C-alpha positions as a printed Julia matrix, in Angstrom:
331×3 Matrix{Float64}:
 -91.19   15.54   29.91
 -89.74   12.45   28.45
 -88.29   14.34   25.47
 -86.66   16.88   27.75
 -85.2    14.09   29.84
 -83.82   12.37   26.77
 -82.33   15.61   25.45
 -80.77   16.33   28.84
 -79.24   12.86   29.03
 -77.76   13.15   25.53
 -76.21   16.52   26.35
 -74.75   15.08   29.55
 -73.18   12.15   27.63
 -71.68   14.48   25.01
 -70.2    16.65   27.77
 -68.68   13.66   29.54
 -67.15   12.36   26.29
 -65.48   15.71   25.56
 -64.05   15.84   29.1
 -62.51   12.35   28.74
 -60.96   13.26   25.36
 -59.4    16.41   26.86
 -57.96   14.42   29.76
 -56.42   11.86   27.39
 -54.76   14.58   25.3
 -53.33   16.11   28.48
 -52.0    12.74   29.72
 -50.16   11.8    26.49
 -46.77   13.47   26.39
 -45.07   13.4    22.97
 -41.85   11.36   23.01
 -38.84   12.88   21.24
 -37.02   10.51   18.88
 -33.81    9.05   20.36
 -30.58   10.86   19.53
 -28.44    8.63   17.3
 -24.72    9.11   17.67
 -23.13    8.69   14.21
 -20.53    5.92   14.01
 -17.49    7.04   12.02
 -16.78    4.92    8.92
 -13.85    2.53    9.15
 -11.23    3.64    6.64
  -8.77    1.24    4.97
  -5.42    2.63    3.9
  -3.36    0.58    1.46
   0.28    1.36    2.12
   2.72    0.4    -0.62
   6.01   -0.71    0.87
   9.09    0.63   -0.82
  11.38   -2.19   -1.98
  14.32   -2.82    0.32
  17.51   -1.01   -0.57
  19.99   -3.39   -2.13
  23.54   -3.68   -0.87
  26.16   -4.22   -3.56
  29.36   -5.71   -2.25
  31.99   -4.71   -4.78
  34.71   -7.33   -4.87
  37.4    -8.3    -7.35
  36.93  -12.03   -7.8
  40.02  -14.11   -8.22
  40.14  -15.24  -11.86
  40.1   -18.96  -12.32
  43.6   -20.38  -13.0
  44.17  -21.02  -16.69
  46.74  -23.29  -18.32
  49.14  -21.95  -20.92
  46.8   -23.03  -23.72
  43.05  -23.46  -23.44
  40.5   -24.52  -26.06
  37.9   -22.03  -27.19
  34.66  -22.81  -25.33
  32.62  -23.44  -28.48
  33.31  -24.93  -31.92
  33.62  -22.68  -34.95
  31.64  -22.72  -38.19
  33.51  -23.02  -41.48
  31.95  -22.21  -44.87
  33.23  -24.45  -47.64
  35.08  -22.52  -50.37
  35.75  -23.49  -53.94
  38.34  -26.27  -54.19
  37.99  -27.34  -50.56
  38.32  -30.96  -49.47
  37.87  -32.39  -46.0
  41.55  -33.34  -45.86
  42.63  -29.85  -46.91
  40.32  -28.23  -44.37
  41.59  -30.56  -41.64
  45.24  -29.76  -42.38
  44.62  -26.01  -42.59
  42.58  -25.93  -39.37
  44.93  -28.17  -37.37
  42.44  -31.0   -36.97
  41.65  -34.37  -38.57
  39.09  -35.66  -41.07
  37.75  -38.0   -38.38
  37.09  -35.11  -35.98
  35.28  -33.15  -38.7
  33.13  -36.17  -39.56
  32.31  -36.73  -35.88
  30.96  -33.18  -35.62
  29.2   -33.39  -39.01
  27.85  -36.96  -39.3
  25.68  -36.06  -42.31
  28.57  -34.7   -44.4
  29.58  -36.55  -47.57
  33.23  -35.75  -48.38
  32.76  -36.23  -52.12
  29.69  -33.96  -52.26
  30.94  -30.8   -50.55
  29.17  -27.67  -51.79
  30.46  -24.09  -51.88
  28.97  -22.21  -48.91
  28.15  -25.4   -46.98
  28.56  -24.87  -43.23
  30.81  -27.29  -41.35
  31.31  -27.41  -37.61
  35.01  -27.61  -36.77
  36.65  -28.43  -33.43
  37.54  -25.36  -31.4
  41.04  -24.14  -32.12
  43.65  -24.02  -29.42
  44.35  -20.38  -28.52
  47.1   -18.95  -26.4
  46.08  -17.63  -22.99
  48.53  -14.76  -22.53
  47.55  -14.34  -18.89
  48.76  -17.87  -18.31
  52.02  -17.23  -20.14
  53.02  -14.29  -17.98
  51.98  -16.16  -14.87
  49.62  -13.48  -13.56
  45.82  -13.4   -13.7
  44.09  -10.3   -15.02
  41.38   -9.12  -12.59
  38.07   -8.09  -14.06
  36.85   -4.53  -13.6
  33.09   -4.76  -13.3
  30.47   -3.2   -11.08
  26.87   -4.04  -10.26
  23.98   -1.6   -10.45
  20.2    -1.47  -10.81
  19.32   -4.13   -8.2
  15.54   -4.53   -8.38
  13.19   -6.8    -6.42
   9.8    -7.72   -7.92
   7.23  -10.03   -6.34
   5.08  -12.05   -8.74
   1.31  -12.64   -8.34
   1.99  -16.2    -7.12
   4.39  -15.07   -4.37
   7.74  -15.74   -6.07
  10.37  -13.0    -6.29
  12.43  -11.79   -9.23
  15.87  -10.35   -8.42
  17.24   -8.31  -11.33
  20.39   -6.28  -11.86
  23.07   -5.21  -14.31
  26.81   -5.84  -14.65
  28.84   -2.96  -16.12
  32.25   -3.66  -17.64
  34.46   -0.69  -16.66
  37.65   -2.31  -17.94
  39.51   -1.98  -21.22
  39.07   -5.64  -22.21
  36.02   -7.87  -22.64
  34.95  -10.06  -19.72
  33.09  -13.35  -19.65
  31.72  -15.93  -17.24
  30.6   -13.22  -14.8
  28.92  -14.89  -11.84
  26.99  -13.21   -9.03
  25.99  -14.47   -5.61
  22.77  -12.96   -4.25
  21.67  -13.24   -0.63
  18.12  -12.18    0.23
  17.61  -11.96    4.03
  14.33  -12.28    5.92
  13.5    -8.97    7.6
  11.33  -10.91   10.08
  14.33  -12.85   11.35
  13.86  -16.04    9.38
  16.51  -17.79    7.28
  17.89  -15.95    4.28
  17.84  -17.3     0.74
  20.99  -17.46   -1.4
  21.02  -17.79   -5.19
  23.58  -17.68   -8.0
  23.06  -15.71  -11.21
  25.09  -15.33  -14.39
  25.37  -12.28  -16.61
  22.95  -12.81  -19.48
  25.56  -11.85  -22.07
  28.18  -14.59  -22.45
  30.79  -11.92  -23.14
  30.57   -8.23  -22.16
  32.59   -5.76  -24.27
  34.41   -2.8   -22.68
  31.81   -0.28  -21.55
  29.05   -2.82  -22.14
  26.17   -3.6   -19.79
  24.66   -7.05  -19.29
  21.5    -7.77  -17.27
  21.13  -10.7   -14.92
  18.25  -12.16  -13.01
  17.11  -15.04  -10.85
  13.63  -16.18   -9.84
  13.17  -17.29   -6.22
  10.2   -19.63   -5.97
  10.33  -19.7    -2.14
  11.52  -16.25   -0.99
  11.66  -15.09    2.65
   8.37  -14.14    4.28
   9.4   -10.51    4.64
  11.97   -9.24    2.17
  15.12   -7.65    3.47
  17.79   -5.77    1.53
  19.52   -8.1    -0.97
  23.3    -8.44   -0.85
  24.91   -8.89   -4.29
  28.52  -10.01   -4.71
  30.51  -10.52   -7.92
  31.85  -14.0    -7.25
  33.45  -14.95  -10.56
  34.55  -13.8   -13.98
  37.46  -13.67  -16.42
  39.16  -11.04  -18.52
  39.2   -12.07  -22.18
  42.76  -11.64  -23.46
  42.16  -13.42  -26.78
  38.68  -13.57  -28.32
  39.36  -16.85  -30.14
  36.16  -17.75  -31.99
  34.11  -15.14  -30.14
  33.09  -12.1   -32.15
  32.16   -8.55  -31.13
  32.31   -6.52  -34.38
  28.57   -5.85  -34.36
  26.62   -2.6   -34.22
  23.07   -2.4   -32.87
  20.74    0.38  -33.99
  17.13    1.46  -34.59
  16.09   -0.07  -31.26
  12.56    0.51  -29.95
  10.13   -0.99  -27.44
   6.33   -1.0   -27.46
   3.99   -2.34  -24.79
   0.89   -4.47  -25.38
  -0.97   -5.37  -22.18
   1.66   -7.02  -19.94
   4.06   -7.79  -22.78
   6.77   -5.77  -24.48
   7.87   -6.02  -28.09
  11.53   -5.17  -28.73
  12.78   -4.37  -32.22
  16.01   -3.2   -33.79
  18.7    -4.19  -36.24
  22.2    -5.65  -36.06
  24.91   -4.69  -38.52
  28.02   -6.8   -39.02
  30.9    -4.36  -39.37
  33.6    -7.03  -39.66
  33.88  -10.6   -40.91
  31.2   -13.23  -41.38
  29.57  -14.16  -38.07
  27.23  -16.88  -36.83
  25.06  -17.44  -33.76
  24.49  -13.7   -33.43
  22.91  -13.13  -30.02
  21.23   -9.92  -28.9
  20.52   -9.14  -25.23
  17.99   -6.42  -24.42
  17.59   -4.61  -21.07
  14.17   -3.03  -20.45
  13.56    0.06  -18.29
  10.42    1.66  -16.85
   9.49    5.36  -16.86
  11.68    5.98  -13.77
  14.72    4.4   -15.43
  14.59    1.25  -13.28
  15.48   -2.11  -14.79
  12.12   -3.8   -15.44
  13.27   -6.96  -17.21
  15.43   -8.38  -19.99
  15.26  -10.74  -22.93
  17.64  -12.31  -25.43
  17.49  -14.16  -28.74
  19.84  -15.74  -31.29
  19.39  -14.75  -34.92
  19.05  -17.55  -37.47
  21.68  -18.15  -40.15
  25.0   -16.42  -40.55
  25.45  -12.66  -40.81
  27.7   -11.74  -43.71
  30.28   -8.98  -43.57
  28.51   -5.62  -43.95
  25.04   -7.19  -43.71
  22.3    -5.62  -41.57
  19.48   -7.74  -40.2
  16.36   -6.67  -38.26
  15.17   -8.5   -35.17
  11.98   -8.59  -33.09
  11.39  -10.37  -29.8
   8.75  -10.53  -27.08
   9.22  -10.17  -23.32
   7.08  -10.06  -20.17
   9.08   -7.76  -17.85
   8.36   -8.51  -14.16
   8.85   -4.81  -13.38
   5.81   -3.74  -15.42
   5.58   -1.36  -18.37
   8.83   -0.82  -20.26
   9.42    2.47  -22.08
  13.14    2.22  -22.98
  15.54   -0.49  -24.13
  19.3    -1.02  -24.41
  20.73   -3.82  -26.55
  24.18   -5.4   -26.91
  25.22   -8.16  -29.34
  27.9   -10.83  -29.65
  28.48  -13.77  -31.97
  30.76  -16.58  -33.11
  33.4   -15.99  -35.75
  33.03  -17.94  -38.99
  36.26  -19.21  -40.52
  35.72  -18.88  -44.27
  39.27  -18.57  -45.54
  40.49  -21.13  -48.0
  43.37  -23.43  -47.04
């Protein structure tokens, strides 16, 4: 009897345990995972603002009044010829020995050498515009106004002056006003054509760096505010031909190369001015250099210079040249 009782009790316990397990399975309802609503990603769009459109105010500046005779702005260079003396040079060049010595303190009159370069006072040249009593207006126009902001927040304003007249022009001055599109005060600057003298049909770049530009750049207003028509070149010299020009880019720098040929008389202080352009034809920057030594008649000399155009990569270049005339005729 005891065994049967024990077996009966064990069976009853097993039955009760199975019933409880079934009840627990029925009571537990599976929970569905929560529905997650996807959050759209925040997109950032970098919009590149187009530079403001420049306004060129074409004006004909009133030439500065000139007296009947005016000195050439720079001295001339004279190369000593065989048989020359300081007194003979002074008489032939309408100056004095004392003036020549003052400009050449190292010169020893008794030891002059053939080919030695002497600086002479600028000759007095006739200003024909002054003689007739009427000023000759310059015929120039401005183009290629470009605005470039530097990494440190400054702004480069670049442009070009084109000489549409039949005579050379010099001393071309430009007034540039850069307004604040946000309503703040505008900034005004003065720039000069990079080329001291621009031949007929020639193009000279100009530029000015604004260290504290307006907060929001407006459209720059450019006005030709000064300049003169060159009636007599005096000691200035334009009989130069530029050729074989090229530009290559290395990182953020441009290397400009070419050659200058002297197609006239002996010249000194030969200066070349290069305008750099990007792939879209926009003015990207400019650079200039003065060649060492004199350039003899018929001589060709290569040049190379470096530039860092603020407008980026340069793919094309245009170069003009001017110089000082060397007086090498014997008295």
